[in-house]
C-alpha positions in Angstrom: 0.0 0.0 0.0 1.3 3.4 -0.9 0.7 5.9 1.9 3.7 8.2 1.8 6.1 9.7 -0.8 8.7 7.3 0.6 6.4 4.3 -0.1 5.8 5.5 -3.7 9.5 6.1 -4.3 10.4 2.7 -3.0 7.9 1.0 -5.2 9.2 2.9 -8.3 12.8 2.0 -7.4 12.0 -1.7 -6.8 10.0 -1.9 -10.1 12.8 -0.1 -12.0 15.4 -2.5 -10.7 13.3 -5.5 -11.5 13.2 -4.3 -15.1 17.0 -3.9 -15.1 16.8 -0.2 -15.7 19.1 2.4 -14.3 17.8 5.7 -13.0 19.2 7.3 -16.1 17.3 4.8 -18.3 14.1 5.7 -16.6 14.7 9.4 -16.8 15.3 9.2 -20.5 12.2 7.0 -21.0 9.9 9.6 -19.5 11.8 12.7 -20.7 13.0 14.1 -17.4 16.3 14.5 -15.7 18.0 11.8 -13.7 18.0 14.1 -10.6 14.1 13.9 -10.6 14.3 10.1 -10.5 16.9 10.1 -7.7 14.7 12.4 -5.6 11.5 10.6 -6.5 13.0 7.2 -5.3 14.3 8.9 -2.2 10.8 9.9 -1.3 11.1 13.6 -1.7 7.6 15.1 -1.8 7.1 16.9 -5.0 4.4 18.9 -6.8 5.4 17.3 -10.1 2.7 14.6 -10.0 2.7 14.2 -13.8 6.3 13.2 -13.9 5.9 10.9 -10.9 2.9 9.2 -12.6 4.8 8.8 -15.8 7.7 7.1 -13.9 5.3 4.8 -12.3 3.6 3.9 -15.6 7.0 3.3 -17.2 7.9 0.7 -14.7 4.5 -1.0 -14.7 3.0 0.4 -11.5 -0.8 0.6 -11.8 -2.5 3.1 -9.5 -6.2 2.5 -8.8 -8.8 4.5 -7.1 -10.1 2.3 -4.3 -12.1 5.0 -2.5 -15.4 3.6 -1.4 -14.5 0.0 -2.1 -14.8 -2.6 0.6 
């Protein structure tokens, strides 16, 4: 379950590594700088949600809205 920026970053890092990608590879894949990926994986809170979601999608993380589900 993703509750914090750290949880999200850890999931992105784990998925990236499982795919055999470097942080640079991921940055290039989503058109951002490597520093963004480093900070994202470190759990730095950011207002750049679009880039964070692109990184998640690129490594196969699927986010779902589970509000109201039991």
